[in-house]
C-alpha positions as CSV (number, residue, x, y, z in Angstrom):
1,M,81.7,104.6,84.4
2,T,85.3,104.8,83.1
3,E,86.5,108.3,82.2
4,P,87.7,108.8,78.6
5,L,91.4,108.9,78.1
6,R,93.0,112.3,77.6
7,I,95.2,112.0,74.6
8,L,97.6,114.9,73.7
9,L,98.5,114.9,70.0
10,L,101.6,116.8,69.1
11,E,101.0,117.0,65.4
12,D,101.3,119.9,62.9
13,S,99.0,118.1,60.4
14,P,95.3,118.1,61.3
15,T,94.8,115.3,58.7
16,D,97.3,113.0,60.3
17,A,95.9,113.8,63.8
18,E,92.4,112.9,62.5
19,L,93.8,109.6,61.1
20,N,95.3,108.8,64.5
21,E,92.0,109.5,66.2
22,R,90.0,107.4,63.7
23,V,92.2,104.4,64.2
24,L,91.9,104.6,68.0
25,R,88.1,105.0,67.9
26,K,87.8,102.1,65.5
27,A,89.6,100.0,68.1
28,G,87.0,100.9,70.6
29,I,89.2,103.3,72.7
30,K,87.2,106.1,74.3
31,F,89.2,109.3,74.6
32,D,89.2,113.1,74.5
33,P,91.9,114.5,72.1
34,L,93.8,117.7,72.1
35,R,96.0,118.6,69.2
36,V,98.9,121.1,69.6
37,D,101.6,122.0,67.1
38,T,103.9,124.5,68.9
39,L,106.3,124.0,71.7
40,S,104.6,126.6,73.9
41,S,101.2,125.1,73.4
42,F,102.6,121.6,74.2
43,V,104.1,122.8,77.5
44,A,100.9,124.6,78.4
45,A,98.8,121.5,77.6
46,L,101.0,119.3,79.9
47,D,99.9,121.6,82.8
48,T,96.3,122.3,81.9
49,F,95.1,119.2,79.9
50,R,97.1,116.7,82.0
51,P,97.2,114.0,79.4
52,D,97.0,110.3,80.1
53,I,99.2,109.6,77.0
54,I,101.1,111.6,74.4
55,L,101.2,110.8,70.7
56,A,103.9,112.9,69.0
57,D,105.1,113.5,65.5
58,Y,108.9,113.7,65.2
59,H,109.4,116.4,62.6
60,L,107.6,119.6,63.7
61,P,108.0,123.3,62.7
62,G,110.9,124.8,64.7
63,F,111.5,121.9,66.9
64,D,111.4,118.1,67.0
65,G,109.8,115.3,69.0
66,L,112.9,114.6,71.1
67,Q,112.8,118.2,72.5
68,A,109.2,117.7,73.4
69,L,110.0,114.3,74.9
70,A,112.7,115.8,77.2
71,I,110.2,118.4,78.4
72,A,107.5,115.8,79.0
73,R,109.9,113.5,80.9
74,E,110.8,116.5,83.2
75,K,107.2,117.7,83.8
76,T,105.2,114.5,83.7
77,P,107.7,111.6,83.9
78,R,105.0,108.9,84.3
79,T,103.0,109.9,81.2
80,P,103.5,107.4,78.3
81,Y,105.0,109.1,75.2
82,I,104.7,107.4,71.7
83,F,106.2,108.7,68.5
84,V,103.8,108.5,65.5
85,S,106.0,109.6,62.6
86,G,106.2,109.4,58.9
87,A,109.9,108.7,58.6
88,M,112.1,107.6,61.5
89,G,115.3,105.7,61.0
90,E,116.2,102.7,63.2
91,E,119.0,104.6,64.9
92,L,116.6,107.5,65.7
93,A,113.9,105.2,66.9
94,V,116.3,103.4,69.3
95,D,117.5,106.7,70.6
96,S,114.0,107.8,71.3
97,I,113.3,104.7,73.3
98,K,116.5,105.2,75.3
99,Q,115.4,108.8,76.1
100,G,112.1,107.6,77.5
101,A,109.6,107.0,74.7
102,I,107.4,104.0,75.2
103,D,107.1,103.1,71.5
104,Y,107.2,104.4,68.0
105,I,104.7,103.9,65.2
106,L,105.2,104.6,61.5
107,K,102.3,106.6,60.0
108,D,101.9,104.0,57.3
109,R,101.4,101.3,60.0
110,L,98.7,102.9,62.1
111,T,97.0,99.6,62.8
112,R,99.6,99.1,65.5
113,L,98.7,102.3,67.2
114,P,95.7,100.9,69.4
115,I,97.9,98.0,70.6
116,A,100.7,100.4,71.4
117,V,98.4,102.7,73.3
118,Q,96.9,99.8,75.3
119,H,100.3,98.4,76.1
120,A,101.6,101.8,77.2
121,L,98.6,102.4,79.5
122,E,99.0,98.9,81.0
123,E,102.7,99.6,81.6
124,K,101.8,102.9,83.2
125,K,99.3,101.2,85.5
126,A,101.9,98.6,86.5
127,E,104.4,101.3,87.1
128,Q,102.0,103.1,89.4
129,Q,101.3,99.9,91.3
130,R,105.1,99.4,91.7
131,F,105.4,103.0,92.9
132,E,102.7,102.5,95.5
133,V,104.3,99.3,96.8
134,E,107.7,100.9,96.9
135,E,106.3,104.0,98.7
136,K,104.7,101.7,101.4
137,F,108.1,99.9,101.7
138,R,109.9,103.3,102.1
139,K,107.5,104.4,104.8
140,I,108.0,101.2,106.7
141,T,111.7,101.3,106.5
142,E,111.9,105.0,107.3
143,S,109.8,104.5,110.5
144,A,112.0,101.6,111.6
145,Q,114.3,102.2,114.6
146,D,116.8,99.7,113.3
147,A,119.1,100.4,110.4
148,I,118.0,98.6,107.2
149,I,120.7,98.2,104.6
150,M,120.7,96.5,101.2
151,M,123.8,95.4,99.4
152,G,124.0,94.4,95.8
153,P,126.0,91.7,94.0
154,D,128.8,94.3,93.5
155,Q,129.3,94.6,97.3
156,R,128.0,98.2,97.2
157,I,125.2,99.7,99.2
158,S,121.9,100.0,97.3
159,F,119.5,101.0,100.2
160,W,120.1,103.0,103.3
161,N,117.3,104.1,105.6
162,A,117.0,107.0,108.0
163,A,117.9,104.8,111.0
164,A,121.1,103.9,109.3
165,E,121.9,107.6,108.9
166,R,121.3,108.1,112.6
167,I,123.2,105.0,113.7
168,F,126.2,105.2,111.5
169,G,126.4,109.0,110.8
170,Y,126.5,108.8,107.0
171,T,123.8,110.5,104.9
172,I,122.0,108.5,102.2
173,A,123.9,110.3,99.6
174,E,127.2,109.5,101.3
175,A,126.4,105.8,101.7
176,L,124.8,104.8,98.4
177,G,127.2,103.2,96.1
178,Q,129.9,102.6,98.7
179,E,131.3,99.2,99.5
180,L,129.4,98.1,102.6
181,H,132.3,96.3,104.4
182,I,134.7,99.2,103.9
183,L,132.3,101.8,105.1
184,V,130.9,100.2,108.3
185,T,133.0,97.3,109.5
186,P,136.4,97.4,111.3
187,A,139.5,96.5,109.3
188,P,140.1,93.1,110.9
189,A,136.8,91.9,109.5
190,H,137.5,92.9,105.8
191,A,139.5,89.7,105.0
192,K,136.8,87.4,106.2
193,F,134.2,89.3,104.2
194,T,136.3,89.2,101.0
195,Q,136.9,85.5,101.5
196,A,133.3,84.6,102.0
197,F,131.7,86.8,99.4
198,P,132.3,84.7,96.2
199,H,130.5,81.7,97.9
200,F,127.6,84.0,98.7
201,Q,127.5,85.3,95.2
202,A,127.2,81.8,93.9
203,T,124.8,80.2,96.4
204,G,123.2,83.0,98.6
205,E,124.8,81.3,101.6
206,G,127.2,82.6,104.2
207,P,128.3,82.2,107.8
208,L,126.1,85.1,108.9
209,I,123.1,84.5,106.6
210,G,119.9,83.7,108.5
211,K,121.4,84.3,111.9
212,V,121.2,87.0,114.5
213,T,124.7,87.9,115.7
214,E,126.5,90.6,117.7
215,V,129.5,92.3,116.0
216,N,131.4,95.5,116.1
217,A,130.6,98.3,113.6
218,L,132.1,101.6,112.7
219,R,130.5,105.0,112.9
220,K,131.5,107.8,110.5
221,G,134.0,109.2,112.9
222,G,135.8,105.8,113.2
223,E,134.3,104.9,116.6
224,E,133.6,101.2,117.0
225,F,130.3,100.2,118.6
226,P,128.4,97.0,119.2
227,V,125.4,96.1,117.0
228,E,123.0,93.2,116.7
229,L,123.1,92.1,113.1
230,S,120.5,90.0,111.2
231,I,121.3,89.3,107.5
232,S,119.0,87.6,105.0
233,A,119.7,86.8,101.4
234,T,117.3,87.6,98.5
235,Q,117.7,86.9,94.8
236,L,116.8,89.6,92.3
237,N,117.2,89.1,88.6
238,G,119.2,86.0,89.2
239,Q,121.7,87.7,91.5
240,W,122.1,87.5,95.3
241,H,121.6,90.6,97.4
242,T,121.7,91.0,101.2
243,I,119.3,92.8,103.5
244,S,120.8,93.6,106.9
245,I,118.9,94.8,109.9
246,V,121.3,96.5,112.3
247,R,120.5,97.4,115.9
248,D,122.7,99.7,117.9
249,I,123.1,97.8,121.2
250,T,125.6,100.2,122.8
251,A,123.2,101.0,125.6
252,R,122.4,97.3,126.2
253,K,126.0,96.4,126.2
254,Q,126.8,99.1,128.7
255,A,124.0,98.0,130.9
256,E,125.2,94.4,130.7
257,I,128.7,95.4,131.7
258,A,127.5,97.4,134.6
259,L,125.2,94.6,135.7
260,N,127.9,91.9,135.5
261,H,130.3,94.1,137.5
262,A,127.7,94.9,140.2
263,N,125.9,91.6,140.4
264,R,128.7,89.1,140.0
265,A,128.3,87.5,143.4
266,L,124.5,87.6,143.5
267,A,122.6,84.5,142.4
268,T,119.3,86.5,142.1
269,L,120.6,88.7,139.3
270,S,122.3,85.8,137.6
271,A,118.9,83.9,137.5
272,V,117.2,87.0,136.3
273,N,119.7,87.4,133.4
274,R,119.1,83.8,132.4
275,S,115.4,84.5,132.3
276,L,115.9,87.6,130.1
277,V,117.9,85.5,127.6
278,R,115.4,82.6,127.4
279,A,112.1,84.6,127.3
280,T,110.4,84.7,123.9
281,N,107.4,86.8,124.9
282,E,106.5,89.4,127.5
283,D,104.3,87.3,129.7
284,E,106.9,84.6,129.8
285,L,109.6,87.1,130.7
286,L,107.6,88.6,133.6
287,Q,106.7,85.2,135.1
288,A,110.3,84.0,134.8
289,I,111.6,87.1,136.6
290,C,109.2,86.7,139.5
291,Q,110.1,83.0,139.7
292,A,113.8,83.7,139.7
293,I,113.5,86.3,142.5
294,V,111.6,84.1,144.9
295,Q,114.1,81.2,144.4
296,Q,117.0,83.3,145.8
297,R,118.0,84.6,149.2
298,G,114.8,84.2,151.0
299,Y,112.5,86.5,149.0
300,Q,109.0,85.4,149.7
301,L,106.9,87.1,147.0
302,A,107.5,89.0,143.8
303,W,105.0,90.5,141.5
304,V,104.9,92.8,138.5
305,G,102.0,95.2,138.0
306,Y,101.2,97.6,135.1
307,A,99.5,100.9,135.9
308,Q,96.0,101.1,134.4
309,H,94.3,104.3,133.4
310,D,90.8,103.3,134.3
311,K,88.6,105.3,136.7
312,N,90.0,103.5,139.7
313,K,93.6,103.9,138.6
314,S,94.2,100.2,139.4
315,I,97.4,98.3,139.1
316,K,97.0,95.1,137.1
317,I,99.0,92.1,138.3
318,M,100.7,90.8,135.2
319,A,102.8,88.0,136.9
320,Y,103.7,86.8,140.4
321,A,105.6,84.0,142.2
322,S,105.4,83.1,145.9
323,N,107.2,80.6,148.2
324,D,104.0,80.0,150.2
325,G,102.1,79.0,147.1
326,G,99.6,81.8,147.1
327,Y,99.0,85.5,146.7
328,P,97.5,87.8,149.3
329,D,93.9,88.1,148.0
330,T,93.3,91.2,150.1
331,M,95.8,93.1,148.0
332,Q,94.1,95.3,145.4
333,P,96.8,97.8,144.5
334,T,96.0,101.2,143.1
335,W,97.8,104.4,142.4
336,V,94.8,106.7,143.1
337,E,95.7,109.7,145.3
338,D,93.8,108.6,148.5
339,E,94.4,106.3,151.4
340,S,94.0,103.1,149.3
341,G,96.7,104.3,146.9
342,M,99.3,105.2,149.6
343,G,100.9,101.8,149.5
344,P,104.4,101.3,148.0
345,S,103.2,100.3,144.6
346,G,100.9,103.3,144.2
347,R,103.6,105.7,145.4
348,V,106.0,104.3,142.8
349,I,103.6,104.8,139.9
350,R,103.0,108.4,141.0
351,S,106.6,109.4,141.8
352,G,108.6,107.2,139.5
353,T,111.1,106.5,142.4
354,T,111.9,103.4,144.5
355,Q,109.8,103.0,147.6
356,L,111.5,101.0,150.4
357,C,109.7,99.6,153.4
358,Q,112.1,98.0,155.9
359,S,109.3,97.0,158.4
360,I,105.8,96.5,157.0
361,I,104.2,96.3,160.5
362,D,105.7,99.7,161.4
363,D,104.9,101.5,158.2
364,P,101.6,103.4,158.4
365,H,101.1,103.2,154.6
366,C,101.0,99.4,154.8
367,Q,98.4,99.1,157.6
368,P,95.6,97.9,155.3
369,W,97.7,94.9,154.4
370,C,99.6,94.5,157.7
371,D,97.8,91.6,159.2
372,D,97.8,89.5,156.1
373,A,101.4,90.2,155.4
374,R,102.4,89.2,158.9
375,K,100.5,85.9,158.5
376,R,102.4,85.1,155.3
377,G,105.8,86.1,156.8
378,Y,106.3,89.3,154.8
379,A,108.4,91.6,156.9
380,S,109.8,94.1,154.5
381,S,109.3,95.1,150.9
382,I,110.8,97.2,148.0
383,A,108.8,98.7,145.2
384,L,110.9,99.3,142.1
385,P,109.6,101.5,139.2
386,L,109.5,100.3,135.6
387,P,110.0,103.6,133.8
388,N,109.8,104.7,130.2
389,E,112.3,107.0,128.5
390,N,111.2,110.1,130.4
391,R,111.3,108.3,133.8
392,T,107.6,108.1,134.1
393,A,106.7,104.7,135.7
394,W,104.3,102.6,133.7
395,G,104.7,99.6,136.0
396,V,106.1,98.3,139.3
397,L,108.2,95.4,140.5
398,M,107.3,94.4,144.1
399,V,109.7,92.2,146.1
400,Y,108.9,91.0,149.7
401,S,111.3,89.5,152.2
402,K,110.7,87.6,155.4
403,E,113.3,89.7,157.2
404,V,113.1,93.2,158.7
405,N,115.6,95.6,157.2
406,A,116.4,93.1,154.5
407,F,117.4,95.6,151.9
408,S,120.8,97.2,152.3
409,P,121.8,100.2,150.2
410,N,124.0,98.0,147.9
411,E,121.1,95.5,147.5
412,V,118.7,98.3,146.6
413,D,121.1,99.4,143.9
414,L,121.4,95.9,142.6
415,L,117.6,95.4,142.6
416,E,117.1,98.8,140.8
417,E,119.5,97.6,138.1
418,M,117.5,94.3,137.9
419,A,114.3,96.3,137.4
420,G,116.1,98.3,134.7
421,D,117.0,95.0,133.0
422,L,113.4,93.9,133.1
423,V,112.4,97.2,131.4
424,F,115.0,96.6,128.8
425,G,113.8,93.0,128.2
426,V,110.2,94.1,127.8
427,R,111.3,96.9,125.4
428,M,113.5,94.5,123.3
429,L,110.7,92.0,123.0
430,R,108.2,94.6,121.9
431,M,110.7,96.0,119.4
432,R,111.4,92.5,118.1
433,Q,107.7,91.9,117.7
434,E,107.3,95.2,115.8
435,R,110.3,94.4,113.6
436,D,109.0,90.9,112.8
437,S,105.6,92.5,111.9
438,A,107.3,95.0,109.6
439,L,109.2,92.2,107.8
440,V,106.1,90.2,107.3
441,K,104.3,93.3,105.8
442,N,107.3,93.9,103.5
443,Q,107.2,90.3,102.2
444,E,103.5,90.6,101.6
445,Q,104.1,93.7,99.5
446,M,106.7,92.0,97.5
447,V,104.3,89.1,96.8
448,Q,101.7,91.7,95.7
449,L,104.2,93.3,93.4
450,Q,104.9,89.9,91.7
451,D,101.2,89.2,91.5
452,S,100.6,92.6,89.8
453,L,103.3,91.8,87.2
454,E,101.7,88.4,86.4
455,D,98.2,90.0,86.3
456,T,99.5,92.4,83.7
457,V,100.9,89.6,81.6
458,R,97.5,87.8,81.8
459,A,95.8,91.0,80.7
460,I,98.2,91.2,77.7
461,A,97.4,87.6,76.8
462,T,93.7,88.4,76.2
463,I,94.7,90.7,73.3
464,V,95.3,87.7,71.0
465,E,92.1,85.9,71.9
466,M,90.1,89.1,71.5
467,R,91.3,89.3,67.9
468,D,90.8,85.5,67.2
469,P,87.5,84.1,68.6
470,Y,88.2,80.6,67.2
471,T,91.2,80.2,69.5
472,A,89.6,81.9,72.5
473,G,90.8,80.1,75.6
474,H,93.6,78.3,73.7
475,Q,96.4,80.0,75.6
476,A,94.7,79.3,79.0
477,K,94.2,75.6,78.1
478,V,97.8,75.2,76.9
479,A,99.0,76.9,80.0
480,D,97.0,74.5,82.3
481,L,98.1,71.4,80.3
482,A,101.7,72.4,80.2
483,A,101.8,73.1,84.0
484,A,100.1,69.7,84.6
485,I,102.7,68.0,82.4
486,A,105.5,69.7,84.4
487,R,104.1,68.5,87.7
488,Q,103.6,65.0,86.3
489,M,107.4,65.1,85.4
490,G,108.2,66.0,89.0
491,L,109.4,69.5,88.3
492,P,109.4,72.0,91.2
493,D,106.2,74.1,91.7
494,E,108.1,77.3,90.9
495,Q,109.2,75.9,87.5
496,A,105.7,74.6,86.8
497,H,104.3,78.1,87.6
498,S,106.8,79.7,85.2
499,I,105.6,77.3,82.4
500,H,102.0,78.2,83.2
501,L,102.8,81.9,82.9
502,A,104.6,81.4,79.6
503,G,101.7,79.3,78.3
504,T,99.3,82.1,79.1
505,V,101.2,84.4,76.6
506,H,102.8,81.9,74.2
507,D,100.7,83.1,71.2
508,L,101.1,86.8,72.1
509,G,103.0,87.4,68.9
510,K,99.9,86.8,66.9
511,V,99.0,90.4,67.5
512,K,101.2,91.1,64.5
513,I,99.2,88.6,62.2
514,P,96.2,90.0,60.4
515,A,93.0,88.9,62.0
516,E,91.6,87.7,58.7
517,I,94.4,85.1,58.4
518,L,93.8,83.9,62.0
519,S,90.1,83.4,61.3
520,K,90.3,82.3,57.7
521,P,87.9,79.3,57.2
522,G,89.8,77.7,54.4
523,R,93.4,76.4,54.1
524,I,96.0,79.1,54.4
525,T,98.6,79.8,51.6
526,D,102.3,79.4,52.0
527,L,102.7,83.1,52.2
528,E,100.1,83.3,55.0
529,F,101.7,80.5,56.9
530,G,105.0,82.4,56.6
531,L,103.3,85.3,58.3
532,I,102.0,83.0,61.0
533,K,105.5,81.6,61.7
534,V,106.6,85.1,62.7
535,H,104.5,85.0,65.9
536,P,107.1,83.3,68.2
537,Q,109.7,86.0,67.4
538,A,107.1,88.7,67.7
539,G,106.0,87.4,71.1
540,F,109.7,87.3,72.2
541,D,110.2,90.9,71.1
542,I,107.3,92.1,73.2
543,L,108.2,90.1,76.3
544,Q,112.0,90.4,76.4
545,G,111.9,93.8,78.0
546,I,109.8,92.6,81.0
547,R,112.0,91.4,83.9
548,F,110.7,88.0,85.0
549,P,112.4,85.7,87.4
550,W,112.2,83.0,84.7
551,P,113.1,82.9,80.9
552,I,109.5,83.6,79.8
553,A,110.5,85.3,76.6
554,Q,112.7,82.4,75.5
555,M,110.0,79.9,76.3
556,V,107.6,81.8,74.0
557,L,110.3,82.1,71.3
558,Q,111.1,78.4,71.3
559,H,107.6,76.8,71.6
560,H,107.4,75.9,67.9
561,E,111.0,74.3,67.8
562,R,111.2,70.6,67.2
563,L,113.8,68.0,68.5
564,D,114.9,67.2,64.9
565,G,115.5,70.9,64.0
566,S,112.5,71.1,61.7
567,G,110.8,73.7,63.9
568,Y,110.9,77.5,63.7
569,P,112.0,80.3,64.0
570,Q,115.6,79.2,64.9
571,G,115.6,75.6,63.9
572,L,117.0,74.5,67.3
573,K,117.6,70.8,68.0
574,G,117.5,68.6,71.1
575,D,118.7,70.0,74.4
576,A,119.3,73.4,72.7
577,I,115.6,73.8,73.2
578,L,114.6,74.8,76.7
579,L,112.8,72.0,78.6
580,E,110.0,74.5,79.4
581,A,109.6,75.1,75.6
582,R,109.6,71.4,74.9
583,I,106.7,71.0,77.4
584,L,104.8,74.0,75.8
585,S,105.2,72.5,72.3
586,V,103.5,69.2,73.3
587,A,100.7,71.0,75.2
588,D,100.2,73.4,72.2
589,V,99.9,70.5,69.7
590,V,97.6,68.5,71.8
591,E,95.2,71.4,72.4
592,A,95.4,72.6,68.7
593,I,94.6,69.2,67.2
594,S,91.7,68.4,69.6
595,A,90.1,71.8,69.4
596,H,88.0,73.4,66.7
597,R,89.8,75.6,64.1
598,P,88.4,77.9,61.5
599,Y,89.4,75.5,58.7
600,R,88.2,72.3,60.4
601,P,86.3,70.8,63.3
602,G,88.1,69.5,66.4
603,L,89.7,66.1,65.8
604,G,89.5,65.0,69.4
605,I,91.9,64.1,72.1
606,E,92.7,60.6,70.8
607,V,93.9,61.9,67.4
608,A,96.0,64.4,69.3
609,L,97.6,61.8,71.5
610,A,98.2,59.5,68.5
611,E,100.1,62.4,66.8
612,I,102.5,63.0,69.7
613,T,103.0,59.3,70.2
614,K,103.9,59.0,66.5
615,Q,106.4,61.9,66.7
616,R,107.8,60.9,70.1
617,G,111.6,61.4,69.9
618,I,111.4,63.0,66.5
619,Y,109.5,66.2,67.0
620,Y,108.7,65.9,70.7
621,D,110.7,65.1,73.9
622,P,110.0,61.5,74.9
623,Q,109.8,62.3,78.6
624,V,107.3,65.1,77.9
625,V,105.2,62.9,75.7
626,D,105.2,60.1,78.3
627,A,104.1,62.5,81.0
628,C,101.3,63.9,78.8
629,L,100.1,60.4,77.9
630,A,100.1,59.5,81.6
631,L,98.0,62.5,82.4
632,F,95.2,61.5,80.0
633,R,95.5,57.7,80.3
634,E,96.1,57.3,84.0
635,Q,95.1,60.6,85.6
636,H,92.0,61.1,83.4
637,Y,93.0,64.7,82.6
638,S,90.7,66.6,80.3
639,L,91.0,69.8,78.4
């Protein structure tokens, strides 16, 4: 069962407070009220009563509602605050909204109070959902090992995670608001950035967008260092932003330089490096490394094993390659501390150091496998550790040669570097997989945020239909028909979706029209029709403060405009009317004529289609009318 709302009434008049309560209860809102009339009791109630919403008079003995608002914003910033006052000028009302009030209601218009309360609570719920999504996003970005940086359309940094602090040396406070290219890129790159940015602002495209590149960056102390940079573009509120994922690859670059210097003349290491570059997953990488080794310099067998922590302390063979086409089946490597685990691979796992066997037949540790090794031509071997950051070996790379004493000290060094490259490749592939998973989760959360916003709008849409049972479902039917017309016209799915959303709330402004007019069974008077004509503007006023990716508020404002300028509220003509609004107007008329109304029965779809045909090009856009007729005549669409 839903808990009653806790409503804190800051009101020095018990009578006025009782009126507020009566209006809310009449609207079916369940709540527990608490009235206070002093500043000290108000502050105490914020801590002890913990209100869900605050209804405050402006003029109070010894203080005013703005003082109380400031205290409430500081102590409970997410609690909606609505002024309910007897006299509040427009300037004062606007100022109160700027300072954090959700709404203001004049005491002689208390009928608006339930709607304002419901709206405020819905906004609070949506804000809480946004907060939770943002908190999840923050946790993901803060746990990332790569720097995640967001740049706004003003070229300034708007997001800077903990990894960015660590990599670049700037705190979040130091980085936010700074120009990104000035802060972290070397001076020679500034001109290219400045030249490319206007094109990015206009199109969201650029030479580095959607690519993974390696560039030089600057630390706080001015030191240049190499990074792997991945930039994507995202559009927020009609403006392009960038999200950059930056990986410090200093260690990798140093390893590559050392490897190239040491292994320049060795085909084995060259082949291994090619395998590292081409591999897209861990299994592929391990198999490619083994294959590259046995193709060079007479190595007969190579295999990679991972230490298992089972009861037998076995070593699981992850990949292998052999020049004789097979693998010695008698080998069952283990790192247990007994005779069976005394082979080179077992000693590597336990010690974390390279184990060299220059003559298998003479090494007592290899006796269990000596006969099989000799048959296959394995004369010597080297076991190379695959260590983690603390040098503990989690795996082993075994290489066998057909020659005794095949591994010189220099070759051992080179092979140890090769094993290090393998570890690096595995680590990078795992990090890349984790990064990709994090990006997918982030995208899913953004979609959830958008869905939450649209769900809120749909909830608002039910307000009108709850007050007017004769038009229940009207908005939904108009939304469906308008979206179908848009698709029939070949408009993009995104645009059709925006039209559907606008259709869902196109009559939202009717909340300002008395219910008795909406449900009046007889003909309405000119005065009553004048009141009804206010609803597009009222809907616009409600929706304009919500940030949609589309002009939803304008669509609602214009859905009663007509091509010849005879519509309302602005009397717009022709192309001055949004295409989306022109589509909504046709869908609205068709549904309204065909459906039942308080003052007449439904006239049917044929009458509705005849009306839009008659007014085609006069009131209604010809292309929209044609698409609507095609839906019903050819596609057999039904309301």
